[in-house]
Structure formats: structure tokens, C-alpha cells
C-alpha positions as CSV (number, residue, x, y, z in Angstrom):
1,X,9.9,4.4,19.9
2,X,10.8,8.4,20.1
3,X,9.7,10.5,16.9
4,X,13.0,10.2,15.6
5,X,13.5,6.6,15.7
6,X,10.4,6.7,14.1
7,X,11.9,8.5,11.1
8,X,14.8,6.9,11.0
9,X,12.9,2.4,11.0
10,X,10.2,3.4,8.7
11,X,11.4,1.2,5.2
12,X,10.2,-0.8,2.4
13,X,10.0,-3.6,4.2
14,X,9.5,-6.6,1.1
15,X,10.7,-9.7,3.3
16,X,8.6,-10.6,5.5
17,X,8.8,-13.3,8.8
18,X,6.0,-16.0,8.4
19,X,3.4,-14.3,11.7
20,X,0.5,-12.9,11.0
21,X,-0.4,-10.2,12.2
22,X,-3.2,-9.8,14.5
23,X,-6.7,-8.7,13.7
24,X,-6.8,-6.7,16.7
25,X,-3.0,-4.6,16.3
26,X,-4.3,-3.6,12.5
27,X,-7.8,-2.2,14.2
28,X,-5.4,-0.3,16.7
29,X,-3.2,1.0,13.6
30,X,-6.3,1.7,11.5
31,X,-7.9,4.0,14.7
32,X,-3.9,6.0,14.6
33,X,-4.8,5.8,10.9
34,X,-7.9,8.1,11.4
35,X,-5.8,10.9,13.0
36,X,-4.8,11.9,9.2
37,X,-5.5,15.7,8.3
38,X,-7.8,15.6,5.3
39,X,-8.6,18.4,3.4
40,X,-12.1,20.4,5.2
41,X,-12.2,16.9,7.3
42,X,-13.2,15.0,5.1
43,X,-11.7,11.8,5.7
44,X,-12.5,9.6,3.0
45,X,-10.3,6.7,3.2
46,X,-12.2,3.4,3.9
47,X,-10.2,-0.2,4.8
48,X,-10.4,-3.4,3.3
49,X,-7.9,-5.9,5.6
50,X,-6.8,-8.7,3.5
51,X,-5.5,-11.3,5.4
52,X,-5.9,-14.5,3.4
53,X,-3.3,-15.9,1.7
54,X,-4.9,-17.5,-1.6
55,X,-6.8,-14.5,-2.4
56,X,-4.0,-12.3,-2.1
57,X,-1.8,-14.6,-4.7
58,X,-5.9,-14.0,-6.5
59,X,-5.2,-10.4,-6.3
60,X,-1.6,-10.2,-7.7
61,X,-2.3,-12.6,-10.3
62,X,-5.1,-10.0,-11.5
63,X,-2.7,-7.1,-10.8
64,X,-0.3,-8.2,-13.3
65,X,-2.5,-9.5,-15.7
66,X,-3.6,-6.3,-15.8
67,X,-0.7,-4.3,-16.2
68,X,0.4,-6.9,-18.4
69,X,-2.6,-5.6,-20.9
70,X,-1.7,-2.0,-20.6
71,X,1.5,-2.9,-21.3
72,X,0.3,-4.4,-24.6
73,X,-1.9,-1.6,-25.4
74,X,0.8,0.6,-25.5
75,X,4.1,-1.3,-26.0
76,X,6.1,2.7,-25.3
77,X,4.4,2.5,-21.5
78,X,6.7,3.2,-18.4
79,X,5.4,0.0,-16.9
80,X,7.8,-1.6,-19.8
81,X,10.8,-2.2,-17.7
82,X,9.0,-4.1,-15.6
83,X,7.1,-6.4,-17.6
84,X,9.3,-9.4,-17.6
85,X,8.8,-9.6,-13.5
86,X,5.0,-9.6,-13.8
87,X,5.0,-12.0,-16.7
88,X,7.3,-14.1,-13.7
89,X,4.3,-17.0,-12.8
90,X,6.7,-17.2,-8.9
91,X,6.6,-13.0,-8.4
92,X,3.8,-12.3,-5.5
93,X,4.0,-8.0,-6.0
94,X,2.7,-8.5,-2.6
95,X,5.8,-9.9,-2.0
96,X,4.0,-12.7,0.3
97,X,3.3,-10.1,3.0
98,X,0.9,-12.0,5.6
99,X,-1.8,-9.0,5.0
100,X,-2.3,-6.0,2.8
101,X,-4.8,-3.2,3.8
102,X,-6.2,-1.7,0.7
103,X,-7.1,2.2,0.9
104,X,-10.0,3.3,-0.5
105,X,-12.2,6.5,-1.2
106,X,-15.1,7.6,-2.9
107,X,-14.7,8.6,-6.9
108,X,-14.5,11.8,-7.8
109,X,-13.0,13.3,-4.6
110,X,-10.6,15.7,-5.5
111,X,-7.8,15.4,-2.9
112,X,-8.2,11.2,-2.0
113,X,-5.2,11.2,-3.7
114,X,-3.4,13.3,-0.8
115,X,-5.8,12.2,1.6
116,X,-4.9,9.1,1.7
117,X,-1.3,9.9,0.9
118,X,-1.6,11.5,4.2
119,X,-3.1,8.8,5.5
120,X,-0.9,6.1,4.5
121,X,1.7,8.0,6.2
122,X,0.0,7.7,9.9
123,X,-0.1,4.3,9.0
124,X,2.7,3.3,8.1
125,X,4.3,5.3,11.4
126,X,1.3,3.3,13.5
127,X,3.5,0.0,11.9
128,X,6.8,1.0,12.5
129,X,6.4,2.3,16.0
130,X,4.6,-1.7,16.6
131,X,7.9,-3.1,14.9
132,X,5.6,-3.5,11.7
133,X,6.8,-3.7,8.5
134,X,5.0,-1.9,5.5
135,X,5.8,-0.9,1.5
136,X,2.6,0.3,-0.8
137,X,2.0,-1.3,-4.0
138,X,1.5,0.6,-6.6
139,X,0.9,-2.7,-8.5
140,X,-1.8,-3.5,-6.0
141,X,-3.8,-1.0,-7.3
142,X,-5.6,-2.2,-10.9
143,X,-8.2,-4.5,-9.8
144,X,-11.0,-4.3,-12.5
145,X,-12.9,-8.0,-12.6
146,X,-16.1,-7.1,-11.0
147,X,-16.3,-9.8,-9.3
148,X,-12.8,-9.7,-7.6
149,X,-14.1,-6.4,-6.5
150,X,-17.1,-7.7,-5.0
151,X,-15.3,-10.7,-2.2
152,X,-12.8,-7.7,-1.9
153,X,-16.1,-5.8,-1.0
154,X,-14.9,-2.6,-2.8
155,X,-18.5,-0.6,-3.2
156,X,-18.9,0.6,-6.5
157,X,-18.6,4.2,-6.0
158,X,-14.8,3.8,-4.7
159,X,-11.6,3.3,-5.9
160,X,-8.5,1.7,-5.1
161,X,-6.2,4.5,-3.7
162,X,-3.1,2.6,-1.9
163,X,-2.9,-1.2,-1.1
164,X,-0.1,-1.3,1.7
165,X,1.6,-5.2,3.0
166,X,2.3,-5.2,6.2
167,X,3.6,-7.5,8.4
168,X,6.9,-8.7,10.6
169,X,10.4,-7.5,8.7
170,X,12.8,-9.8,9.0
171,X,15.4,-7.3,9.0
172,X,15.1,-3.6,8.7
173,X,17.2,-2.4,5.5
174,X,19.4,0.6,5.9
175,X,18.3,3.6,4.5
176,X,19.4,5.0,1.3
177,X,20.6,7.9,1.0
178,X,19.0,11.0,1.5
179,X,19.9,14.7,0.6
180,X,19.2,17.7,2.1
181,X,16.0,20.1,2.0
182,X,16.1,22.6,-1.5
183,X,14.9,25.5,-0.1
184,X,14.5,27.3,-3.0
185,X,14.1,30.6,-1.2
186,X,13.2,32.2,2.5
187,X,11.3,35.2,1.9
């Protein structure tokens, strides 16, 4: 796939075929992902691959419950608009994808969000190049139960930054409209 096709085909995918992504393919993608630039070449991202759908369902329930608890504490929260969806027991925040890859990194790394964003983009492009679809699921971030974090393998000095679902898309949606670049000034 050439670069232009890669850019045009990368979409947020939320509807997947019932087909597993081979672990060897995921490992190849992560190898490419680690080529992403990071601040001072710190390469802080670490990865947890979850392919067990029952465990993913537990993680979905955990995250939904934590979001709902946050909304209960602050009814003015912008998350309030998701409350009905999060209360739906059938709603899976991972959209029944066959896999989720958690991007994690050490707490206290000032550039962790930016480093992870760049690394995640490389992962998404690696997936697109293989005919796979991805979606960054921000709702999958609030995993707080110590037992679940331990079972996931999240070290105590690390935090979850980006849960990204991956799988074979049922279809690739059309691109949403994009605006031209806004160039404020050229000096």
C-alpha cells in the first residue's frame, strides 16, 4: 500500500469480522510501532495484548463502571452525555473487537502522552497496511481495580494511556470531511 492509500484508508473501525488477528502479525506491527519518534528517544511505551474476549468484556465493564462513578461525583462532567450508553449492559466499549492492545508507560514521564500518540499512529498505520482496522478507545483507560491491573500485567509504576482495538474490519467507512490546512502565517 502506498503512502497516500495508507492515509486515505486509515479509519476508526468499530465493526469487525469474527476473525482473530494472529499473534505473529500483532508482534510484527509492534516491532514497526517501536520505530516511532519519541522525546529524547526515550521510547517509554510498553504494550499489553489482550485477545481473550471474556477478559475484554471484564475490562469493558470495569471501565464503564469507573466512568459512571466519575459522572456521579461530578454531574456537570462532559462525560454525562455518555451515561445512557455506559449503562447499557449490552454495550461493549471495545465494540466486540477480537483484540485490544494497551499502550502503557511509566508514570511521571512528561512526554508520555505525546510519545504514545506518535507510537499509536505508527501502530494504526501498521494495521492499515495489513488490511486491519483500529480505533483508539479512550473509554478503556480507566481500569482502577488493583486485581484487574495485576491480572493485565500493568506494573505499579506505569499507567494506561491508549487502549487500541484491532481486527479485520467488516467494511471501511468513507472518510469524514476534512478541511484544508489553516496556515496562520508564513515568515
